[in-house]
C-alpha positions as CSV (number, residue, x, y, z in Angstrom):
1,X,1.3,11.6,-2.9
2,X,3.1,8.3,-2.8
3,X,3.0,5.6,-5.4
4,X,3.1,2.2,-3.7
5,X,4.7,-0.6,-5.7
6,X,5.2,-4.3,-5.2
7,X,8.8,-5.0,-4.2
8,X,8.9,-8.3,-6.2
9,X,7.5,-7.3,-9.6
10,X,7.4,-3.5,-9.4
11,X,3.7,-3.3,-10.3
12,X,2.0,-0.2,-9.2
13,X,-0.5,-1.0,-6.4
14,X,-2.1,2.3,-5.5
15,X,-1.5,6.0,-5.0
16,X,-1.6,7.0,-1.4
17,X,-1.8,10.4,0.4
18,X,0.7,10.0,3.2
19,X,0.4,12.7,6.0
20,X,3.4,13.4,8.2
21,X,7.0,12.1,8.4
22,X,7.9,8.5,9.1
23,X,7.6,5.1,7.5
24,X,4.5,3.7,5.8
25,X,3.3,1.3,8.4
26,X,-0.4,1.6,7.6
27,X,-2.4,2.7,4.5
28,X,-5.8,4.1,5.5
29,X,-8.4,3.1,3.0
30,X,-9.9,6.7,2.9
31,X,-6.5,8.1,1.8
32,X,-6.0,5.7,-1.2
33,X,-6.5,8.1,-4.1
34,X,-6.3,5.6,-7.0
35,X,-6.0,1.8,-7.1
36,X,-4.0,0.6,-10.1
37,X,-4.7,-3.1,-9.7
38,X,-7.6,-5.1,-8.2
39,X,-5.9,-6.5,-5.1
40,X,-7.3,-9.7,-3.8
41,X,-7.9,-10.4,-0.1
42,X,-7.6,-14.0,1.0
43,X,-8.0,-14.5,4.8
44,X,-7.5,-10.8,5.3
45,X,-4.1,-10.6,3.5
46,X,-3.7,-8.3,0.5
47,X,-1.9,-9.8,-2.5
48,X,-0.3,-8.3,-5.6
49,X,-1.1,-9.8,-9.0
50,X,2.3,-11.7,-8.8
51,X,1.0,-13.5,-5.7
52,X,3.2,-11.9,-3.1
53,X,1.4,-10.6,0.1
54,X,1.6,-6.8,0.6
55,X,-0.5,-6.2,3.6
56,X,-3.1,-7.3,6.1
57,X,-6.7,-5.9,6.0
58,X,-7.5,-4.5,9.5
59,X,-10.8,-2.9,8.7
60,X,-10.3,0.8,8.1
61,X,-6.7,0.4,7.1
62,X,-4.1,-2.0,5.6
63,X,-1.2,-3.0,7.9
64,X,1.7,-3.0,5.4
65,X,4.4,-5.8,5.3
66,X,7.6,-3.7,5.4
67,X,9.7,-5.6,2.9
68,X,6.9,-6.4,0.5
69,X,6.5,-2.9,-1.1
70,X,8.4,0.1,-2.2
71,X,7.2,3.7,-2.6
72,X,8.2,6.9,-4.4
73,X,6.9,10.4,-4.2
74,X,6.5,13.0,-1.5
75,X,4.8,12.9,1.9
76,X,2.5,15.7,3.0
77,X,3.3,17.6,6.2
78,X,0.6,18.1,8.9
């Protein structure tokens, strides 16, 4: 499980089950285990409580903005 945090204010965004190696480019909505904040979507962009955009809502997943978030934790192998 990875803990996704805002890069600007370090607020926890959600806990995500990452499968496989590689970068976090997408966060599938079905794999988000726990949402720590109520993220707002304005014109399909996901914003942190500090107002910085974190990702783009693409339907079944969020396309993450690479420099907008950090993460810690372990990734699960296939």
